[in-house]
OpenMM code with the backbone's topology and positions (N, CA, C; nanometers):
from openmm import Vec3, app, unit

residues = "UNK UNK UNK UNK UNK UNK UNK UNK UNK UNK UNK UNK UNK UNK UNK UNK UNK UNK UNK UNK UNK UNK UNK UNK UNK UNK UNK UNK UNK UNK UNK UNK UNK UNK UNK UNK UNK UNK UNK UNK UNK UNK UNK UNK UNK UNK UNK UNK UNK UNK UNK UNK UNK UNK UNK UNK UNK UNK UNK UNK UNK UNK UNK UNK UNK UNK UNK UNK UNK UNK UNK UNK UNK UNK UNK UNK UNK UNK UNK UNK UNK UNK UNK UNK UNK UNK UNK UNK UNK UNK UNK UNK UNK UNK UNK UNK UNK UNK UNK UNK UNK UNK UNK UNK UNK UNK UNK UNK UNK".split()
positions = [
    Vec3(0.0794, -0.1261, 0.0266),
    Vec3(-0.0067, 0.0073, 0.0282),
    Vec3(0.0998, 0.1024, 0.0051),
    Vec3(0.0430, 0.2407, -0.0766),
    Vec3(0.1267, 0.3422, -0.0766),
    Vec3(0.1086, 0.4153, 0.0122),
    Vec3(0.2071, 0.4970, 0.0472),
    Vec3(0.1567, 0.5621, 0.2018),
    Vec3(0.1520, 0.7179, 0.1222),
    Vec3(0.1177, 0.7877, 0.2426),
    Vec3(0.0217, 0.9313, 0.1785),
    Vec3(0.1560, 0.9838, 0.0915),
    Vec3(0.2598, 0.9951, 0.1340),
    Vec3(0.3858, 1.0837, 0.0715),
    Vec3(0.4280, 1.0172, -0.0717),
    Vec3(0.3951, 0.8880, -0.0865),
    Vec3(0.4320, 0.7986, -0.2070),
    Vec3(0.3055, 0.8853, -0.2688),
    Vec3(0.1988, 0.9178, -0.2245),
    Vec3(0.0695, 0.8820, -0.3530),
    Vec3(0.1039, 1.0426, -0.4001),
    Vec3(0.1242, 1.1485, -0.2981),
    Vec3(0.1563, 1.2984, -0.3034),
    Vec3(0.2412, 1.3110, -0.4244),
    Vec3(0.3448, 1.2221, -0.3968),
    Vec3(0.4761, 1.2446, -0.5089),
    Vec3(0.4095, 1.2013, -0.6342),
    Vec3(0.3388, 1.1148, -0.6200),
    Vec3(0.3201, 1.0125, -0.7912),
    Vec3(0.2278, 1.1249, -0.8284),
    Vec3(0.1262, 1.1873, -0.7563),
    Vec3(0.0020, 1.2997, -0.8139),
    Vec3(0.1032, 1.4156, -0.8653),
    Vec3(0.1938, 1.4623, -0.7681),
    Vec3(0.3003, 1.5831, -0.8207),
    Vec3(0.3478, 1.5541, -0.9615),
    Vec3(0.3755, 1.4104, -0.9685),
    Vec3(0.4827, 1.3931, -1.0988),
    Vec3(0.3918, 1.3848, -1.2036),
    Vec3(0.2610, 1.3320, -1.1667),
    Vec3(0.1435, 1.3563, -1.3131),
    Vec3(0.1221, 1.4895, -1.3461),
    Vec3(0.0787, 1.5849, -1.2430),
    Vec3(0.0839, 1.7239, -1.2754),
    Vec3(0.1949, 1.7721, -1.3437),
    Vec3(0.3200, 1.7216, -1.3002),
    Vec3(0.4402, 1.7879, -1.3932),
    Vec3(0.4320, 1.7260, -1.5314),
    Vec3(0.3771, 1.5942, -1.5650),
    Vec3(0.3850, 1.5348, -1.7008),
    Vec3(0.2761, 1.6048, -1.7575),
    Vec3(0.1901, 1.6331, -1.6944),
    Vec3(0.0938, 1.6974, -1.8074),
    Vec3(0.1190, 1.8429, -1.8111),
    Vec3(0.1955, 1.8677, -1.7265),
    Vec3(0.2608, 2.0234, -1.8033),
    Vec3(0.3545, 2.0601, -1.8750),
    Vec3(0.4476, 1.9266, -1.8951),
    Vec3(0.5198, 1.9045, -1.9774),
    Vec3(0.4384, 1.8727, -2.1494),
    Vec3(0.3381, 1.7843, -2.1102),
    Vec3(0.2391, 1.7738, -2.2236),
    Vec3(0.2193, 1.9258, -2.2915),
    Vec3(0.1681, 2.0107, -2.1920),
    Vec3(0.0802, 2.1054, -2.2625),
    Vec3(0.2190, 2.2112, -2.3459),
    Vec3(0.3138, 2.2168, -2.2749),
    Vec3(0.4082, 2.2891, -2.2873),
    Vec3(0.4863, 2.2339, -2.4495),
    Vec3(0.4385, 2.1108, -2.4703),
    Vec3(0.4834, 2.0919, -2.5995),
    Vec3(0.4125, 2.1084, -2.7047),
    Vec3(0.2711, 2.0697, -2.6841),
    Vec3(0.1542, 2.0787, -2.7580),
    Vec3(0.1437, 2.2128, -2.7722),
    Vec3(0.1918, 2.3258, -2.6830),
    Vec3(0.1513, 2.4806, -2.7729),
    Vec3(0.2512, 2.5561, -2.7642),
    Vec3(0.3876, 2.4784, -2.7827),
    Vec3(0.4861, 2.5406, -2.8440),
    Vec3(0.4711, 2.6096, -2.9889),
    Vec3(0.5207, 2.7182, -3.0387),
    Vec3(0.5007, 2.7602, -3.1547),
    Vec3(0.5838, 2.6749, -3.2477),
    Vec3(0.6761, 2.6402, -3.2249),
    Vec3(0.7190, 2.5432, -3.3253),
    Vec3(0.6228, 2.4199, -3.3397),
    Vec3(0.5803, 2.3563, -3.2738),
    Vec3(0.4983, 2.2449, -3.2728),
    Vec3(0.3768, 2.2558, -3.3587),
    Vec3(0.3232, 2.3909, -3.3239),
    Vec3(0.2142, 2.4536, -3.3732),
    Vec3(0.2350, 2.4375, -3.5187),
    Vec3(0.3233, 2.5143, -3.5269),
    Vec3(0.3389, 2.5560, -3.7271),
    Vec3(0.4044, 2.4393, -3.7785),
    Vec3(0.4636, 2.3331, -3.7025),
    Vec3(0.4779, 2.2351, -3.8167),
    Vec3(0.3811, 2.1050, -3.8110),
    Vec3(0.2815, 2.1090, -3.7127),
    Vec3(0.1734, 2.0194, -3.7053),
    Vec3(0.0575, 2.0908, -3.7999),
    Vec3(0.0320, 2.2393, -3.8376),
    Vec3(-0.0210, 2.2812, -3.9186),
    Vec3(0.0077, 2.2737, -4.0684),
    Vec3(0.1676, 2.3171, -4.0657),
    Vec3(0.1905, 2.2995, -4.2083),
    Vec3(0.1971, 2.1744, -4.2718),
    Vec3(0.2407, 2.0713, -4.1804),
    Vec3(0.2234, 1.9070, -4.2387),
    Vec3(0.0803, 1.8681, -4.2607),
    Vec3(-0.0119, 1.9522, -4.1891),
    Vec3(-0.1548, 1.8830, -4.2015),
    Vec3(-0.1837, 1.9380, -4.3509),
    Vec3(-0.1619, 2.0672, -4.3698),
    Vec3(-0.1816, 2.1603, -4.4971),
    Vec3(-0.1421, 2.0875, -4.6184),
    Vec3(0.0004, 2.0710, -4.6038),
    Vec3(0.0871, 1.9506, -4.7440),
    Vec3(0.0204, 1.8213, -4.7284),
    Vec3(-0.0300, 1.7822, -4.6403),
    Vec3(-0.0920, 1.6531, -4.6600),
    Vec3(-0.2122, 1.6453, -4.7069),
    Vec3(-0.2866, 1.7576, -4.7191),
    Vec3(-0.4278, 1.7888, -4.7617),
    Vec3(-0.4569, 1.8486, -4.8607),
    Vec3(-0.3098, 1.8611, -4.9358),
    Vec3(-0.3067, 2.0221, -5.0736),
    Vec3(-0.3810, 1.9596, -5.1381),
    Vec3(-0.5027, 1.9225, -5.1737),
    Vec3(-0.5818, 1.8691, -5.2761),
    Vec3(-0.6586, 1.9734, -5.3554),
    Vec3(-0.7114, 2.0298, -5.2782),
    Vec3(-0.7789, 2.1721, -5.3515),
    Vec3(-0.7543, 2.3222, -5.3501),
    Vec3(-0.8061, 2.4077, -5.4484),
    Vec3(-0.7366, 2.5070, -5.4550),
    Vec3(-0.6155, 2.5359, -5.5362),
    Vec3(-0.5467, 2.6444, -5.5154),
    Vec3(-0.4688, 2.6663, -5.6328),
    Vec3(-0.3269, 2.5776, -5.6272),
    Vec3(-0.2710, 2.6118, -5.7498),
    Vec3(-0.1372, 2.5255, -5.7582),
    Vec3(-0.0230, 2.5388, -5.6526),
    Vec3(-0.0381, 2.6153, -5.5748),
    Vec3(0.0625, 2.6386, -5.4982),
    Vec3(0.0471, 2.6909, -5.3397),
    Vec3(0.1393, 2.6497, -5.2586),
    Vec3(0.1091, 2.6695, -5.1221),
    Vec3(0.2083, 2.7169, -5.0539),
    Vec3(0.1660, 2.8147, -4.9532),
    Vec3(0.2813, 2.8838, -4.8892),
    Vec3(0.2581, 2.8513, -4.7627),
    Vec3(0.3887, 2.7723, -4.7097),
    Vec3(0.4244, 2.7380, -4.5576),
    Vec3(0.5533, 2.7963, -4.5432),
    Vec3(0.5896, 2.7227, -4.3911),
    Vec3(0.7016, 2.7692, -4.3029),
    Vec3(0.8175, 2.6575, -4.3795),
    Vec3(0.9467, 2.7146, -4.3739),
    Vec3(1.0384, 2.6052, -4.4308),
    Vec3(1.0637, 2.5263, -4.3178),
    Vec3(1.0827, 2.3867, -4.3249),
    Vec3(1.0881, 2.2754, -4.2333),
    Vec3(1.2293, 2.3068, -4.1488),
    Vec3(1.3384, 2.3858, -4.2038),
    Vec3(1.4411, 2.3896, -4.1362),
    Vec3(1.4501, 2.5123, -4.0563),
    Vec3(1.3853, 2.6462, -4.1262),
    Vec3(1.3575, 2.7476, -4.0349),
    Vec3(1.2207, 2.8068, -4.0667),
    Vec3(1.1233, 2.7900, -3.9531),
    Vec3(1.0194, 2.8073, -3.9420),
    Vec3(0.9821, 2.9671, -3.9788),
    Vec3(1.0565, 3.0762, -3.9236),
    Vec3(1.0680, 3.1836, -3.9404),
    Vec3(1.0667, 3.2416, -4.1132),
    Vec3(1.1252, 3.1436, -4.2003),
    Vec3(1.1177, 3.1753, -4.3008),
    Vec3(1.0148, 3.1047, -4.4123),
    Vec3(0.9553, 3.1536, -4.4842),
    Vec3(0.8243, 3.0670, -4.5830),
    Vec3(0.8914, 2.9936, -4.7211),
    Vec3(0.8407, 2.9281, -4.7466),
    Vec3(0.8417, 2.8823, -4.8774),
    Vec3(0.7274, 2.8627, -4.9998),
    Vec3(0.7215, 2.8645, -5.0864),
    Vec3(0.6488, 2.8225, -5.1792),
    Vec3(0.6424, 2.6803, -5.2638),
    Vec3(0.5269, 2.5907, -5.2690),
    Vec3(0.5641, 2.4647, -5.2744),
    Vec3(0.4606, 2.4578, -5.4083),
    Vec3(0.4699, 2.3860, -5.5240),
    Vec3(0.3757, 2.3361, -5.6133),
    Vec3(0.2802, 2.2406, -5.5412),
    Vec3(0.1866, 2.2417, -5.6122),
    Vec3(0.1044, 2.1256, -5.6196),
    Vec3(0.1285, 1.9735, -5.6315),
    Vec3(0.2024, 1.9502, -5.7762),
    Vec3(0.2585, 1.8216, -5.8259),
    Vec3(0.4150, 1.7955, -5.8208),
    Vec3(0.4896, 1.9042, -5.7639),
    Vec3(0.6351, 1.9204, -5.7872),
    Vec3(0.6858, 1.7885, -5.6712),
    Vec3(0.8113, 1.7171, -5.7267),
    Vec3(0.8630, 1.6413, -5.6019),
    Vec3(0.8941, 1.6698, -5.4956),
    Vec3(0.9399, 1.7941, -5.4802),
    Vec3(0.9540, 1.8852, -5.3474),
    Vec3(0.8609, 1.8454, -5.2378),
    Vec3(0.7286, 1.8484, -5.3210),
    Vec3(0.5871, 1.7876, -5.1810),
    Vec3(0.6257, 1.7194, -5.1362),
    Vec3(0.6561, 1.5980, -5.1669),
    Vec3(0.6770, 1.4726, -5.0734),
    Vec3(0.8284, 1.4820, -4.9859),
    Vec3(0.9007, 1.5672, -5.0803),
    Vec3(1.0228, 1.5913, -4.9881),
    Vec3(0.9475, 1.6703, -4.8182),
    Vec3(0.9303, 1.7650, -4.8686),
    Vec3(0.8919, 1.8772, -4.7363),
    Vec3(0.8012, 1.7988, -4.6443),
    Vec3(0.7247, 1.7157, -4.7331),
    Vec3(0.6155, 1.6388, -4.5941),
    Vec3(0.7260, 1.5511, -4.4955),
    Vec3(0.8069, 1.4792, -4.5693),
    Vec3(0.8950, 1.3813, -4.5101),
    Vec3(0.9635, 1.4480, -4.3983),
    Vec3(1.0386, 1.5919, -4.4420),
    Vec3(1.1307, 1.6498, -4.3300),
    Vec3(1.0162, 1.7196, -4.2463),
    Vec3(0.9159, 1.7733, -4.2678),
    Vec3(0.7947, 1.8238, -4.1308),
    Vec3(0.7876, 1.6785, -4.0758),
    Vec3(0.7568, 1.5487, -4.1300),
    Vec3(0.7396, 1.4355, -4.0106),
    Vec3(0.9003, 1.4079, -3.9312),
    Vec3(0.9818, 1.4148, -4.0119),
    Vec3(1.1011, 1.3995, -3.9411),
    Vec3(1.1141, 1.5205, -3.8238),
    Vec3(1.1037, 1.6085, -3.8557),
    Vec3(1.0828, 1.7280, -3.7587),
    Vec3(0.9889, 1.7447, -3.6241),
    Vec3(0.9029, 1.6498, -3.6337),
    Vec3(0.7958, 1.6208, -3.5423),
    Vec3(0.8269, 1.4962, -3.4988),
    Vec3(0.8863, 1.4317, -3.5426),
    Vec3(0.9268, 1.2885, -3.4719),
    Vec3(0.9560, 1.2869, -3.3414),
    Vec3(1.0738, 1.3713, -3.2855),
    Vec3(1.1128, 1.3830, -3.1628),
    Vec3(0.9780, 1.4083, -3.0767),
    Vec3(0.9182, 1.5207, -3.0903),
    Vec3(0.8018, 1.5560, -3.0274),
    Vec3(0.7289, 1.4455, -2.9655),
    Vec3(0.6618, 1.3863, -3.0850),
    Vec3(0.5635, 1.2639, -3.0663),
    Vec3(0.6330, 1.1409, -2.9506),
    Vec3(0.7975, 1.1555, -2.9787),
    Vec3(0.8161, 1.0036, -2.8820),
    Vec3(0.8286, 1.1071, -2.7712),
    Vec3(0.8513, 1.1858, -2.7860),
    Vec3(0.8457, 1.2664, -2.6254),
    Vec3(0.7251, 1.2404, -2.5438),
    Vec3(0.6168, 1.2942, -2.6533),
    Vec3(0.4892, 1.3019, -2.6324),
    Vec3(0.4258, 1.1433, -2.5673),
    Vec3(0.4839, 1.0653, -2.6531),
    Vec3(0.3967, 0.9058, -2.6371),
    Vec3(0.5039, 0.8758, -2.4901),
    Vec3(0.6002, 0.9006, -2.4931),
    Vec3(0.6821, 0.8799, -2.3691),
    Vec3(0.5966, 0.8841, -2.2375),
    Vec3(0.5776, 1.0413, -2.2268),
    Vec3(0.5111, 1.1148, -2.1404),
    Vec3(0.3794, 1.0599, -2.1300),
    Vec3(0.2952, 1.0410, -2.1958),
    Vec3(0.1399, 0.9894, -2.1953),
    Vec3(0.1772, 0.8398, -2.1038),
    Vec3(0.2625, 0.7650, -2.1922),
    Vec3(0.2780, 0.6104, -2.0913),
    Vec3(0.2909, 0.6118, -1.9899),
    Vec3(0.3885, 0.6968, -1.9166),
    Vec3(0.4659, 0.7367, -1.7989),
    Vec3(0.3100, 0.7864, -1.7125),
    Vec3(0.2539, 0.8403, -1.7435),
    Vec3(0.1203, 0.8981, -1.6936),
    Vec3(0.0052, 0.7910, -1.6760),
    Vec3(-0.0116, 0.7323, -1.8008),
    Vec3(-0.1110, 0.6062, -1.7697),
    Vec3(-0.0186, 0.5091, -1.6520),
    Vec3(0.0710, 0.4785, -1.6658),
    Vec3(0.1166, 0.3786, -1.5701),
    Vec3(0.1031, 0.4666, -1.4392),
    Vec3(0.1460, 0.5438, -1.4018),
    Vec3(0.1229, 0.6415, -1.2546),
    Vec3(-0.0275, 0.6333, -1.2194),
    Vec3(-0.1180, 0.6789, -1.3510),
    Vec3(-0.2485, 0.7155, -1.2768),
    Vec3(-0.2940, 0.5356, -1.2565),
    Vec3(-0.1928, 0.4373, -1.2851),
    Vec3(-0.2759, 0.3092, -1.2861),
    Vec3(-0.2505, 0.2698, -1.1230),
    Vec3(-0.1164, 0.2921, -1.1242),
    Vec3(-0.0643, 0.2486, -0.9737),
    Vec3(-0.1381, 0.3354, -0.8553),
    Vec3(-0.1531, 0.4401, -0.8822),
    Vec3(-0.2681, 0.5595, -0.7903),
    Vec3(-0.4141, 0.4886, -0.7495),
    Vec3(-0.4790, 0.4364, -0.8917),
    Vec3(-0.5935, 0.3945, -0.8874),
    Vec3(-0.6108, 0.2005, -0.7935),
    Vec3(-0.4946, 0.1901, -0.8208),
    Vec3(-0.5010, 0.0453, -0.7906),
    Vec3(-0.4632, 0.0364, -0.5947),
    Vec3(-0.3937, 0.1514, -0.5749),
    Vec3(-0.4081, 0.1514, -0.4490),
    Vec3(-0.5422, 0.2046, -0.3415),
    Vec3(-0.5889, 0.3026, -0.4516),
    Vec3(-0.7123, 0.3380, -0.3727),
    Vec3(-0.8341, 0.2774, -0.3750),
    Vec3(-0.8206, 0.1681, -0.4698),
    Vec3(-0.9379, 0.0530, -0.5000),
    Vec3(-0.9373, -0.0457, -0.3981),
    Vec3(-0.8151, -0.0687, -0.3117),
    Vec3(-0.8252, -0.1724, -0.1864),
    Vec3(-0.8358, -0.1403, -0.1073),
] * unit.nanometer
topology = app.Topology()
chain = topology.addChain("A")
for resn in residues:
    res = topology.addResidue(resn, chain)
    for name in ("N", "CA", "C"):
        topology.addAtom(name, app.Element.getBySymbol(name[0]), res)
């Protein structure tokens, strides 16, 4: 059975994890990267060009043509850019799930 201080430490860690998740999901880089990746992946209707941030420098914009070979290259670079954040989010979410399960198992008994 978990002591009060162990439960408190677990709850504090869960809150810290939730803050870390929120920090990642609300960061400018994550939001811009996710938005531009989605725009590129769903670039089916509209004009022949789309203006997005450069995957290497989000403060610089680039123009991509609809049927150009660069389109799939930009998608791959955006996915690579997001990979680190996604892995970190997955890790934090699994740790949070594990801690919640531990906490709940002590409360049910």
